[in-house]
C-alpha positions as a Markdown table, in Angstrom:
| # | Residue | x | y | z |
|---|---|---|---|---|
| 1 | Met | 5.3 | 18.4 | -7.4 |
| 2 | Val | 6.7 | 20.6 | -10.2 |
| 3 | Ile | 9.1 | 23.4 | -9.3 |
| 4 | Asp | 10.0 | 25.8 | -12.1 |
| 5 | Ser | 13.2 | 27.8 | -11.2 |
| 6 | Pro | 15.5 | 30.1 | -13.2 |
| 7 | Lys | 17.9 | 27.1 | -13.6 |
| 8 | Gly | 15.2 | 24.7 | -14.9 |
| 9 | Arg | 12.4 | 22.4 | -13.9 |
| 10 | Leu | 12.5 | 20.1 | -10.9 |
| 11 | Ile | 10.0 | 17.3 | -10.3 |
| 12 | His | 9.5 | 15.7 | -6.9 |
| 13 | Thr | 7.4 | 12.6 | -7.0 |
| 14 | Gly | 7.4 | 11.2 | -3.4 |
| 15 | Asp | 7.2 | 7.5 | -3.2 |
| 16 | Phe | 5.4 | 5.9 | -6.2 |
| 17 | Lys | 4.8 | 2.7 | -8.1 |
| 18 | Leu | 3.9 | 2.3 | -11.8 |
| 19 | Asp | 0.9 | 0.1 | -11.3 |
| 20 | Glu | -1.7 | -0.4 | -14.1 |
| 21 | His | -4.2 | -1.8 | -11.7 |
| 22 | Pro | -3.6 | -0.1 | -8.3 |
| 23 | Val | -5.5 | -1.1 | -5.2 |
| 24 | Val | -5.3 | 2.5 | -3.9 |
| 25 | Gly | -5.2 | 5.7 | -6.0 |
| 26 | Asp | -5.2 | 6.3 | -9.7 |
| 27 | Arg | -3.2 | 4.4 | -12.2 |
| 28 | Phe | 0.0 | 5.9 | -13.7 |
| 29 | Asp | -0.9 | 8.7 | -16.1 |
| 30 | Lys | 1.8 | 8.5 | -18.9 |
| 31 | Glu | 0.3 | 11.4 | -20.8 |
| 32 | Leu | 0.6 | 13.7 | -17.8 |
| 33 | Trp | 4.2 | 12.8 | -17.3 |
| 34 | Gln | 4.9 | 13.5 | -21.0 |
| 35 | Glu | 3.3 | 16.9 | -20.7 |
| 36 | Val | 5.1 | 17.8 | -17.4 |
| 37 | Ser | 8.5 | 16.8 | -18.9 |
| 38 | Ser | 8.0 | 18.2 | -22.4 |
| 39 | Thr | 10.0 | 21.3 | -21.7 |
| 40 | Gly | 12.8 | 19.3 | -20.1 |
| 41 | Val | 13.6 | 18.4 | -16.5 |
| 42 | Arg | 16.7 | 19.5 | -14.7 |
| 43 | Ala | 16.3 | 17.2 | -11.8 |
| 44 | Leu | 13.9 | 14.4 | -10.8 |
| 45 | Ile | 13.7 | 13.7 | -7.1 |
| 46 | Cys | 11.9 | 10.4 | -6.5 |
| 47 | Asp | 11.5 | 7.6 | -4.1 |
| 48 | Ser | 10.5 | 4.1 | -5.1 |
| 49 | Thr | 11.5 | 1.1 | -3.0 |
| 50 | Asn | 12.5 | -1.2 | -5.9 |
| 51 | Val | 13.7 | 1.5 | -8.4 |
| 52 | Phe | 17.0 | -0.3 | -9.0 |
| 53 | Ser | 15.5 | -3.7 | -9.5 |
| 54 | Asp | 15.7 | -5.1 | -13.0 |
| 55 | Ser | 12.6 | -7.2 | -12.5 |
| 56 | Val | 9.2 | -5.9 | -13.2 |
| 57 | Gly | 7.1 | -5.7 | -10.0 |
| 58 | Arg | 3.7 | -7.2 | -9.8 |
| 59 | Ser | 0.6 | -5.1 | -9.4 |
| 60 | Glu | -0.8 | -4.9 | -5.9 |
| 61 | Ser | -4.1 | -6.2 | -7.3 |
| 62 | Glu | -2.2 | -9.5 | -8.0 |
| 63 | Val | -0.6 | -9.6 | -4.6 |
| 64 | Gly | -3.7 | -9.5 | -2.5 |
| 65 | Pro | -5.2 | -12.9 | -3.8 |
| 66 | Glu | -1.8 | -14.5 | -3.2 |
| 67 | Ile | -1.7 | -13.2 | 0.4 |
| 68 | Arg | -5.2 | -14.6 | 0.9 |
| 69 | Lys | -4.1 | -18.1 | -0.2 |
| 70 | Leu | -1.2 | -18.0 | 2.2 |
| 71 | Ile | -3.4 | -16.9 | 5.1 |
| 72 | Glu | -6.0 | -19.5 | 4.2 |
| 73 | Ala | -3.3 | -22.2 | 4.2 |
| 74 | Cys | -2.3 | -21.4 | 7.8 |
| 75 | Ser | -4.0 | -23.0 | 10.8 |
| 76 | Asn | -2.3 | -20.7 | 13.3 |
| 77 | Met | -2.3 | -17.0 | 13.9 |
| 78 | Val | -0.8 | -15.0 | 11.0 |
| 79 | Val | 1.3 | -12.0 | 11.7 |
| 80 | Thr | 2.5 | -9.7 | 8.9 |
| 81 | Thr | 4.5 | -6.5 | 8.7 |
| 82 | Thr | 5.0 | -3.8 | 6.1 |
| 83 | Phe | 5.9 | -0.1 | 6.0 |
| 84 | Ala | 3.2 | 2.0 | 7.6 |
| 85 | Ser | 3.2 | 4.3 | 4.6 |
| 86 | Asn | 2.3 | 1.4 | 2.2 |
| 87 | Ile | -1.4 | 1.9 | 2.4 |
| 88 | Ala | -2.1 | -0.4 | -0.6 |
| 89 | Arg | -0.2 | -3.3 | 1.0 |
| 90 | Ile | -1.9 | -2.8 | 4.4 |
| 91 | Lys | -5.3 | -2.8 | 2.6 |
| 92 | Ser | -4.4 | -6.0 | 0.7 |
| 93 | Ile | -3.3 | -7.8 | 3.8 |
| 94 | Ala | -6.3 | -6.7 | 5.8 |
| 95 | Glu | -8.8 | -7.6 | 3.1 |
| 96 | Ala | -7.0 | -11.0 | 2.5 |
| 97 | Gly | -7.3 | -11.7 | 6.2 |
| 98 | Glu | -10.9 | -10.8 | 6.4 |
| 99 | Ala | -11.7 | -12.9 | 3.3 |
| 100 | Ala | -9.9 | -15.8 | 4.8 |
| 101 | Gly | -12.1 | -15.6 | 7.9 |
| 102 | Arg | -9.5 | -13.9 | 10.1 |
| 103 | Ser | -9.7 | -10.9 | 12.5 |
| 104 | Val | -7.6 | -7.9 | 11.7 |
| 105 | Cys | -5.5 | -6.0 | 14.3 |
| 106 | Leu | -3.3 | -3.1 | 13.4 |
| 107 | Met | -0.3 | -2.6 | 15.7 |
| 108 | Gly | 1.9 | 0.4 | 16.0 |
| 109 | Arg | 0.9 | 4.1 | 16.2 |
| 110 | Ala | 2.1 | 5.0 | 12.7 |
| 111 | Met | 0.2 | 2.2 | 11.0 |
| 112 | Lys | -3.0 | 3.0 | 12.9 |
| 113 | Arg | -2.6 | 6.7 | 12.1 |
| 114 | Met | -1.9 | 6.1 | 8.4 |
| 115 | Ile | -5.1 | 4.1 | 8.0 |
| 116 | Glu | -7.1 | 6.7 | 9.9 |
| 117 | Val | -5.8 | 9.5 | 7.7 |
| 118 | Ala | -6.3 | 7.5 | 4.5 |
| 119 | Leu | -10.0 | 7.0 | 5.5 |
| 120 | Glu | -10.4 | 10.6 | 6.6 |
| 121 | Thr | -9.0 | 12.0 | 3.3 |
| 122 | Gly | -10.7 | 9.5 | 1.0 |
| 123 | Ile | -7.6 | 7.7 | -0.1 |
| 124 | Leu | -9.4 | 4.6 | 1.3 |
| 125 | Ser | -13.1 | 4.4 | 1.0 |
| 126 | Glu | -13.4 | 1.4 | 3.3 |
| 127 | Phe | -11.3 | -0.9 | 5.4 |
| 128 | Pro | -12.0 | -4.2 | 7.2 |
| 129 | Thr | -13.0 | -4.1 | 10.9 |
| 130 | Val | -10.0 | -3.6 | 13.0 |
| 131 | Tyr | -9.9 | -5.1 | 16.5 |
| 132 | Pro | -7.9 | -3.4 | 19.3 |
| 133 | Gln | -4.6 | -5.0 | 20.3 |
| 134 | Lys | -5.9 | -5.5 | 23.9 |
| 135 | Thr | -8.6 | -7.9 | 22.5 |
| 136 | Leu | -6.1 | -10.2 | 20.8 |
| 137 | Ser | -6.1 | -12.7 | 23.7 |
| 138 | Gln | -9.8 | -13.4 | 23.0 |
| 139 | Phe | -9.1 | -14.8 | 19.6 |
| 140 | Pro | -8.0 | -18.4 | 19.0 |
| 141 | Arg | -4.3 | -18.9 | 18.1 |
| 142 | Arg | -5.3 | -21.9 | 16.0 |
| 143 | Thr | -8.2 | -22.5 | 13.6 |
| 144 | Phe | -9.5 | -26.0 | 12.8 |
| 145 | Ser | -11.0 | -26.9 | 9.4 |
């Protein structure tokens, strides 16, 4: 969001990640940022979980296959957690679970609602089948290979 005021331009980004190969959404548009900031920016209001980390984060498109390997290596039930607002990570985990032959269950009102809204608004075009929490007892706790 760009706000032009008599005192100068303010930019509010919301939470973001500079990802060249995002799982959800568009890649970072450097030219747009150069254009928006060309007249100067008085204040940048932003939120990024690892903004103060010196290390370069990995693309979510690289994380998903690694999650799949971890899930495939487990013979027991796998439980993961993440921020409900991290749609890309939820998608990566769910797709990795499905690809590893697992059933996916979302727990928590916020997480379920975020995925519903992401599908309704087109942020997500598809999502693996989600099983209700009440059906979890029907699934084996251990797989044998």
